[in-house]
TORTORFI-88985 format. One record per residue (C-alpha): x, y, z. Coordinates in steps of 0.02 Angstrom, whole numbers, plus 32768, in hexadecimal, padded with zeros to 4 digits. Example, Ala and Ser with C-alpha at 12.3 -4.5 7.8 and 13.67 -1.06 7.14 Angstrom:
2
<pt><x>8267</x><y>7F1F</y><z>8186</z></pt>
<pt><x>82AC</x><y>7FCB</y><z>8165</z></pt>
//
This chain:
42
<pt><x>810D</x><y>8386</y><z>845D</z></pt>
<pt><x>8176</x><y>8306</y><z>848D</z></pt>
<pt><x>821D</x><y>82A4</y><z>8460</z></pt>
<pt><x>818B</x><y>8202</y><z>847D</z></pt>
<pt><x>810C</x><y>8248</y><z>8443</z></pt>
<pt><x>8163</x><y>8256</y><z>8382</z></pt>
<pt><x>81A2</x><y>81BE</y><z>8390</z></pt>
<pt><x>80EC</x><y>815C</y><z>839F</z></pt>
<pt><x>808B</x><y>81CF</y><z>8332</z></pt>
<pt><x>8126</x><y>81A6</y><z>82BF</z></pt>
<pt><x>8124</x><y>80F4</y><z>82C7</z></pt>
<pt><x>8054</x><y>8100</y><z>82AE</z></pt>
<pt><x>808D</x><y>815F</y><z>81E9</z></pt>
<pt><x>80DF</x><y>80EE</y><z>81C6</z></pt>
<pt><x>8056</x><y>8063</y><z>820B</z></pt>
<pt><x>7FD1</x><y>80AE</y><z>819E</z></pt>
<pt><x>8042</x><y>8098</y><z>810F</z></pt>
<pt><x>8054</x><y>7FEF</y><z>8117</z></pt>
<pt><x>7F98</x><y>7FCE</y><z>812B</z></pt>
<pt><x>7F85</x><y>803A</y><z>8096</z></pt>
<pt><x>8018</x><y>7FFD</y><z>802C</z></pt>
<pt><x>7FF3</x><y>7F37</y><z>805F</z></pt>
<pt><x>7F2D</x><y>7F6A</y><z>8032</z></pt>
<pt><x>7F42</x><y>7FA2</y><z>7F8F</z></pt>
<pt><x>7FB8</x><y>7F32</y><z>7F50</z></pt>
<pt><x>7F44</x><y>7EA9</y><z>7F22</z></pt>
<pt><x>7ED4</x><y>7F0D</y><z>7EB7</z></pt>
<pt><x>7F3E</x><y>7F64</y><z>7E63</z></pt>
<pt><x>7F9B</x><y>7E99</y><z>7E35</z></pt>
<pt><x>7F05</x><y>7E72</y><z>7E05</z></pt>
<pt><x>7EE8</x><y>7F07</y><z>7D93</z></pt>
<pt><x>7F99</x><y>7EFC</y><z>7D46</z></pt>
<pt><x>7F6F</x><y>7E19</y><z>7D36</z></pt>
<pt><x>7ED0</x><y>7E51</y><z>7CC6</z></pt>
<pt><x>7F1E</x><y>7EDD</y><z>7C65</z></pt>
<pt><x>7FA9</x><y>7E6A</y><z>7C2F</z></pt>
<pt><x>7F11</x><y>7DCE</y><z>7C18</z></pt>
<pt><x>7EC2</x><y>7E6D</y><z>7B8F</z></pt>
<pt><x>7F62</x><y>7E98</y><z>7B40</z></pt>
<pt><x>7FA1</x><y>7DEA</y><z>7B1E</z></pt>
<pt><x>7EF3</x><y>7D91</y><z>7AC8</z></pt>
<pt><x>7EF3</x><y>7E27</y><z>7A58</z></pt>
//
């Protein structure tokens, strides 16, 4: 494997991790907000 191949693969992995983190952030934020509302209501 060439150094450039490793760099491209590393960049691709970073992009995948960024996209997954970004896509999961909103659902978790919604769940946390819902749990907070439930805790405050009763």
